[in-house]
C-alpha positions as CSV (number, residue, x, y, z in Angstrom):
1,X,1.3,-30.6,13.0
2,X,-2.3,-31.0,14.1
3,X,-3.5,-32.2,17.4
4,X,-7.2,-32.3,16.7
5,X,-9.5,-32.8,13.7
6,X,-13.2,-32.8,14.5
7,X,-16.2,-32.7,12.1
8,X,-18.9,-30.3,13.3
9,X,-22.6,-30.5,13.3
10,X,-24.0,-32.2,10.1
11,X,-20.6,-31.9,8.5
12,X,-21.1,-28.1,8.0
13,X,-17.6,-27.3,9.4
14,X,-14.4,-28.7,10.6
15,X,-12.5,-27.9,13.8
16,X,-8.7,-28.1,13.6
17,X,-6.4,-28.0,16.6
18,X,-2.8,-26.9,15.8
19,X,0.4,-27.7,17.6
20,X,0.6,-24.3,19.3
21,X,-2.6,-25.0,21.1
22,X,-4.8,-22.8,18.9
23,X,-8.0,-24.0,17.2
24,X,-9.9,-22.8,14.2
25,X,-13.1,-23.8,12.4
26,X,-13.4,-24.0,8.6
27,X,-16.7,-24.3,6.7
28,X,-17.2,-27.2,4.4
29,X,-18.0,-25.0,1.4
30,X,-14.9,-22.9,2.1
31,X,-12.7,-25.9,2.2
32,X,-14.2,-27.4,-1.0
33,X,-13.8,-24.1,-2.8
34,X,-10.2,-23.8,-1.8
35,X,-9.2,-27.4,-2.4
36,X,-5.6,-27.8,-3.5
37,X,-6.1,-30.8,-5.8
38,X,-5.2,-30.6,-9.5
39,X,-8.8,-30.9,-10.6
40,X,-9.7,-27.8,-8.6
41,X,-6.5,-25.7,-9.2
42,X,-4.0,-25.7,-12.0
43,X,-0.8,-27.2,-10.6
44,X,1.3,-24.7,-12.7
45,X,-0.2,-21.3,-12.1
46,X,-2.5,-22.0,-9.1
47,X,-5.6,-20.6,-10.8
48,X,-9.0,-22.1,-9.9
49,X,-10.4,-24.4,-12.6
50,X,-13.9,-24.6,-11.4
51,X,-16.6,-22.1,-10.5
52,X,-18.7,-22.0,-7.3
53,X,-21.6,-23.2,-9.4
54,X,-19.6,-26.5,-10.0
55,X,-19.7,-27.2,-6.3
56,X,-22.9,-28.8,-4.9
57,X,-24.8,-26.3,-2.8
58,X,-25.3,-29.1,-0.2
59,X,-21.6,-29.8,0.2
60,X,-20.7,-31.2,3.6
61,X,-17.8,-32.9,5.3
62,X,-18.4,-36.7,5.3
63,X,-15.2,-37.5,7.2
64,X,-11.8,-36.0,8.1
65,X,-8.6,-37.0,9.7
66,X,-5.2,-35.6,10.6
67,X,-1.8,-37.2,10.4
68,X,1.5,-35.4,10.9
69,X,1.2,-32.1,9.1
70,X,-1.7,-33.0,6.8
71,X,-5.5,-32.8,7.2
72,X,-7.5,-35.0,4.9
73,X,-11.1,-34.2,4.2
74,X,-13.7,-36.3,2.3
75,X,-16.6,-34.2,0.9
76,X,-20.2,-35.4,0.2
77,X,-22.1,-35.7,-2.0
78,X,-19.1,-35.7,-4.4
79,X,-17.2,-38.4,-2.5
80,X,-14.1,-36.3,-3.1
81,X,-11.0,-36.5,-0.9
82,X,-8.7,-33.5,-0.5
83,X,-5.5,-33.1,1.5
84,X,-4.7,-29.8,3.2
85,X,-1.3,-29.0,4.7
86,X,-1.7,-27.9,8.3
87,X,0.6,-25.0,7.7
88,X,-1.6,-23.8,4.8
89,X,-4.7,-24.0,7.0
90,X,-2.9,-22.1,9.8
91,X,-2.0,-19.3,7.3
92,X,-5.6,-19.0,6.1
93,X,-7.5,-19.0,9.5
94,X,-10.6,-16.7,9.4
95,X,-12.2,-18.0,12.6
96,X,-11.1,-15.0,14.7
97,X,-12.5,-11.7,15.9
98,X,-12.8,-9.6,12.8
99,X,-13.8,-6.3,14.3
100,X,-11.5,-3.3,14.4
101,X,-12.1,0.4,15.2
102,X,-12.1,2.4,12.0
103,X,-8.6,3.6,11.0
104,X,-6.7,0.4,11.7
105,X,-3.7,-0.7,9.6
106,X,-3.4,-4.0,7.8
107,X,-0.8,-6.5,9.0
108,X,2.7,-5.6,8.1
109,X,1.9,-1.8,7.8
110,X,3.7,0.2,10.5
111,X,2.7,3.9,11.1
112,X,5.5,6.2,12.1
113,X,6.2,9.8,13.2
114,X,9.2,12.0,13.2
115,X,10.8,10.1,16.1
116,X,10.2,6.6,14.9
117,X,10.4,7.1,11.1
118,X,13.3,5.7,9.2
119,X,14.0,5.4,5.5
120,X,15.5,2.0,4.4
121,X,18.6,2.6,2.2
122,X,20.5,0.4,-0.2
123,X,22.9,1.0,-3.1
124,X,21.4,0.7,-6.5
125,X,24.0,-1.8,-7.7
126,X,23.3,-4.0,-4.6
127,X,19.5,-3.8,-5.4
128,X,20.1,-4.7,-9.0
129,X,21.7,-7.9,-7.7
130,X,18.3,-9.0,-6.4
131,X,18.0,-11.5,-3.6
132,X,17.6,-10.6,0.1
133,X,18.8,-7.0,-0.4
134,X,16.1,-6.2,-2.8
135,X,13.5,-8.2,-0.9
136,X,14.2,-6.3,2.3
137,X,14.2,-2.9,0.5
138,X,10.8,-3.6,-1.2
139,X,9.5,-5.0,2.1
140,X,10.4,-1.6,3.7
141,X,8.1,0.2,1.2
142,X,5.3,-2.2,2.2
143,X,5.9,-1.6,5.9
144,X,6.8,2.1,6.2
145,X,5.8,3.4,2.8
146,X,9.2,4.5,1.6
147,X,12.8,3.5,0.8
148,X,15.9,5.1,-0.7
149,X,18.3,3.8,-3.3
150,X,21.7,5.5,-3.3
151,X,24.8,5.7,-5.5
152,X,23.0,5.6,-8.8
153,X,24.2,7.1,-12.0
154,X,23.8,10.9,-12.3
155,X,22.2,10.6,-15.7
156,X,18.9,11.9,-17.1
157,X,16.4,9.1,-17.1
158,X,18.3,7.0,-14.5
159,X,15.2,6.7,-12.4
160,X,13.8,4.2,-14.9
161,X,16.6,1.8,-13.7
162,X,15.0,1.9,-10.2
163,X,11.5,1.2,-11.6
164,X,12.9,-1.9,-13.4
165,X,13.8,-3.3,-10.0
166,X,10.1,-4.1,-9.4
167,X,7.7,-3.1,-12.2
168,X,6.8,-0.6,-14.9
169,X,6.3,3.2,-15.2
170,X,2.8,4.5,-15.1
171,X,2.8,7.2,-17.8
172,X,0.6,10.3,-17.3
173,X,0.0,13.6,-18.9
174,X,3.3,14.6,-17.4
175,X,5.0,12.0,-19.6
176,X,7.1,8.9,-18.8
177,X,8.9,11.1,-16.3
178,X,8.8,14.7,-15.3
179,X,11.4,17.3,-14.4
180,X,11.2,18.9,-10.9
181,X,13.2,22.2,-11.2
182,X,12.4,25.9,-11.6
183,X,10.5,26.9,-14.8
184,X,9.8,30.3,-16.1
185,X,6.1,29.7,-16.7
186,X,5.3,26.6,-14.6
187,X,2.2,24.4,-15.2
188,X,2.5,23.2,-11.7
189,X,3.8,24.9,-8.5
190,X,6.1,21.9,-8.0
191,X,8.2,23.4,-10.8
192,X,9.1,26.5,-8.8
193,X,11.5,27.1,-5.9
194,X,8.6,27.6,-3.5
195,X,8.3,25.5,-0.4
196,X,5.5,23.0,-0.6
197,X,3.1,21.7,2.1
198,X,3.0,18.0,2.6
199,X,0.7,16.5,-0.1
200,X,-0.1,13.4,-2.1
201,X,0.3,13.6,-5.8
202,X,-2.4,13.4,-8.4
203,X,-5.5,13.1,-6.1
204,X,-7.4,14.2,-9.2
205,X,-6.8,10.8,-10.7
206,X,-8.8,7.6,-10.1
207,X,-7.0,5.4,-9.6
208,X,-4.2,7.5,-8.1
209,X,-0.7,6.5,-8.9
210,X,0.2,4.3,-6.0
211,X,4.0,4.7,-6.1
212,X,6.1,7.8,-6.8
213,X,9.9,8.1,-7.4
214,X,12.0,11.2,-7.1
215,X,15.6,10.9,-8.5
216,X,18.2,13.5,-7.6
217,X,20.5,14.8,-10.4
218,X,21.5,18.1,-8.8
219,X,21.0,19.6,-5.3
220,X,23.5,22.3,-4.7
221,X,20.9,25.1,-3.9
222,X,20.4,26.3,-0.4
223,X,17.4,24.6,1.0
224,X,15.2,22.1,-0.9
225,X,15.2,19.4,1.7
226,X,12.7,16.6,1.2
227,X,10.1,16.1,3.9
228,X,8.1,12.9,4.3
229,X,5.0,12.5,6.5
230,X,3.1,9.2,7.2
231,X,-0.5,10.0,6.3
232,X,-1.7,6.9,8.1
233,X,-0.1,8.1,11.3
234,X,-1.7,11.5,10.9
235,X,-5.1,10.0,10.2
236,X,-4.9,7.9,13.4
237,X,-3.9,10.9,15.4
238,X,-6.9,12.8,14.0
239,X,-9.1,9.8,14.8
240,X,-7.9,9.8,18.4
241,X,-8.2,13.6,18.8
242,X,-11.4,14.2,16.8
243,X,-13.4,11.0,16.2
244,X,-16.3,12.9,14.6
245,X,-13.9,14.8,12.3
246,X,-12.2,11.6,11.3
247,X,-15.5,10.1,10.5
248,X,-16.5,13.0,8.3
249,X,-13.3,13.1,6.3
250,X,-13.6,9.3,5.7
251,X,-17.4,9.3,5.0
252,X,-17.8,12.3,2.7
253,X,-16.1,13.0,-0.6
254,X,-13.7,15.8,-1.2
255,X,-13.2,17.0,-4.8
256,X,-9.9,17.5,-6.6
257,X,-9.2,18.8,-10.1
258,X,-6.3,19.7,-12.4
259,X,-6.4,21.6,-15.7
260,X,-3.0,23.1,-15.8
261,X,-2.1,22.3,-19.4
262,X,-3.9,22.2,-22.8
263,X,-6.2,19.2,-23.3
264,X,-6.1,18.1,-19.7
265,X,-9.0,18.3,-17.3
266,X,-8.8,15.7,-14.4
267,X,-11.4,15.5,-11.7
268,X,-12.2,13.2,-8.9
269,X,-14.8,12.9,-6.1
270,X,-13.3,10.8,-3.3
271,X,-12.7,11.0,0.4
272,X,-9.6,12.5,1.9
273,X,-9.3,9.5,4.2
274,X,-10.4,6.3,2.4
275,X,-11.1,3.2,4.3
276,X,-11.7,-0.4,3.2
277,X,-15.2,-1.8,4.0
278,X,-13.9,-3.2,7.2
279,X,-12.3,0.1,8.3
280,X,-8.6,-0.3,7.4
281,X,-6.8,2.7,6.2
282,X,-6.5,2.5,2.4
283,X,-5.6,5.9,0.9
284,X,-5.0,9.4,2.0
285,X,-5.7,12.3,-0.4
286,X,-4.4,15.6,0.7
287,X,-3.3,18.4,-1.7
288,X,-4.4,21.9,-1.1
289,X,-3.2,23.1,-4.5
290,X,-5.5,20.6,-6.3
291,X,-8.6,20.9,-4.0
292,X,-11.8,21.9,-5.7
293,X,-14.9,23.3,-3.8
294,X,-16.3,20.7,-1.5
295,X,-20.0,20.3,-2.2
296,X,-20.8,16.7,-1.0
297,X,-20.8,17.5,2.8
298,X,-24.2,18.4,4.3
299,X,-24.7,22.0,5.5
300,X,-25.0,20.8,9.2
301,X,-21.6,18.9,9.0
302,X,-19.6,21.4,6.9
303,X,-18.1,23.4,9.8
304,X,-17.0,20.3,11.7
305,X,-15.6,18.9,8.4
306,X,-13.5,22.0,7.9
307,X,-12.3,21.9,11.5
308,X,-11.1,18.3,10.9
309,X,-9.6,19.3,7.5
310,X,-7.7,22.1,9.3
311,X,-6.5,19.9,12.0
312,X,-5.3,17.3,9.5
313,X,-3.2,20.0,7.8
314,X,-1.8,21.1,11.2
315,X,-0.7,17.5,11.9
316,X,0.9,17.3,8.5
317,X,2.8,20.5,9.1
318,X,3.9,19.5,12.6
319,X,7.7,18.7,12.6
320,X,7.0,16.0,15.2
321,X,5.3,14.0,12.4
322,X,8.0,14.6,9.7
323,X,11.3,13.2,8.7
324,X,13.5,15.6,6.7
325,X,16.7,14.9,4.7
326,X,18.6,16.4,1.8
327,X,19.0,14.1,-1.2
328,X,22.3,14.0,-3.0
329,X,22.9,13.2,-6.7
330,X,22.3,9.5,-7.4
331,X,19.7,9.2,-4.6
332,X,16.2,8.0,-5.5
333,X,13.4,8.0,-3.0
334,X,10.5,5.6,-3.6
335,X,7.3,6.0,-1.6
336,X,3.7,5.0,-1.4
337,X,1.7,7.9,-2.8
338,X,-1.5,6.5,-1.3
339,X,-0.1,6.8,2.2
340,X,2.9,9.2,2.4
341,X,2.8,12.9,2.0
342,X,5.9,14.6,0.6
343,X,6.9,18.2,0.9
344,X,10.0,20.3,0.5
345,X,11.6,23.4,2.0
346,X,12.0,26.4,-0.3
347,X,15.2,26.9,-2.1
348,X,16.9,29.9,-3.7
349,X,20.3,31.6,-4.2
350,X,23.3,30.1,-5.9
351,X,23.4,26.5,-7.0
352,X,20.6,24.4,-8.5
353,X,18.1,21.7,-7.7
354,X,17.1,19.2,-10.3
355,X,15.0,16.1,-9.6
356,X,13.3,13.8,-12.0
357,X,10.1,12.0,-11.0
358,X,7.8,9.3,-12.3
359,X,5.0,7.1,-11.1
360,X,4.5,3.3,-10.9
361,X,2.1,1.0,-9.2
362,X,2.2,-1.0,-6.0
363,X,1.0,-4.2,-7.5
364,X,4.2,-4.7,-9.3
365,X,6.3,-4.0,-6.2
366,X,4.3,-6.4,-4.1
367,X,4.5,-9.1,-6.8
368,X,8.2,-8.8,-7.0
369,X,8.6,-8.8,-3.2
370,X,6.4,-11.9,-2.9
371,X,8.3,-13.7,-5.6
372,X,11.6,-12.9,-4.0
373,X,10.3,-14.2,-0.6
374,X,9.2,-17.4,-2.3
375,X,12.6,-17.9,-3.9
376,X,14.4,-17.3,-0.6
377,X,12.1,-19.8,1.1
378,X,12.8,-22.4,-1.5
379,X,16.5,-21.9,-1.3
380,X,16.4,-22.3,2.5
381,X,14.5,-25.6,2.1
C-alpha cells in the first residue's frame, strides 16, 4: 500500500510514501530504466529489451498516482505509462544513507566467533528432497559461510552428489576432486598428517574457487579435527584493534603462488582483505604456505603491514575465533572459501583419515537458493 505519491521538481523524481510511514524518492530516469512493462522487459525471462540509449535523455515524470498497492507513472516525452507494485518499489529503495565504515558486511551475512558460530546440519537424503530443507541449508551458507550434510554414502566420489544439490564442480589442476590423505611424496602439505593453520584455499587463483567441499570417507585416526574460522569476523576484529593495519591489508596487494606439480605455475597479486568499492567485505585470502614475497607495499608501510599480517594470523589461531569438530564417514562440509578459513589438528598413530575435496562456485548456490525461495513463496500464495 502507498500513502503518498508526489512528483518532484520539474518531474525529475517521484516521492512515494509507504504504509509503514517511510518515504523514498526515485529518479525519473531510474524508474524508466527499470520499467516492468513487456516492451521494456521480456515477460518470460525478465531481461531488459532496451538500452539506456533508447530512453530519452530528457526523460521526466509527467504525472503519477497511487491506488492500493500500485504506483502508476506517466513518462514524458514518450507519453508512456508504467505501473510499479508498491512492494517492488519498497524492495528497491536506494534513497537512504549509503555510507558505511570499511569492513562492513552485506545484508544477510552474519559474522561469528567460537562462541556464536554454528554449522547448519541436514541429512543428505533430506536435502535431495529439495524444498524448505534445502533452502534453509543453502541459506545458512549465505549467512554463516558453512553447512554440513550428514548420513551420505561412504563411497568414493560421493561428494559430487552434494554438489548436484546446487550447482557444478569447478575443475582445477587437482582434478574433478582431490584426495586428502597422507601421501609419500606429497605435492601439497594438505596431503600429510601435519596440522594446518587456518587458511583459504587456492589464493593463487583469480578468481578463487568460491566454494569448497570436504567429504569424509574415513576418520579413525587420532586427531584430525576440522577447524573453521570466520575470516570476516577476524577482519572486523583487526579493523577495530588496528585500523591502520586493516587499511594496509585491504589497500595493498599480497602475492601468492603455487608451482607444486609439473606444468602448473599459478600466481596472483591481490589483497589479503578485499573490499567492494563501497567498503563491504568481499574476500579474505590467507595462506602462509602459498604466500610469495610481498613487494607491492611501500618501504615506509612495510613494518606496519607485517604487524597487521602477524595480528591477523594470531586472531586466526585464537581458539576464541574457532569452531572445531570431528567429521564422521558420510559427512560433507560445504563452506565459502572466500570467507571461511579451514584448518585441522595433526593426526597420527593407528587408524586412518581420508577425505575427498572439490570446488564449486557460489553463483550456482545462490541461484538455487533464490529459486527455491521463489517456489516456496508461490506455493504459499
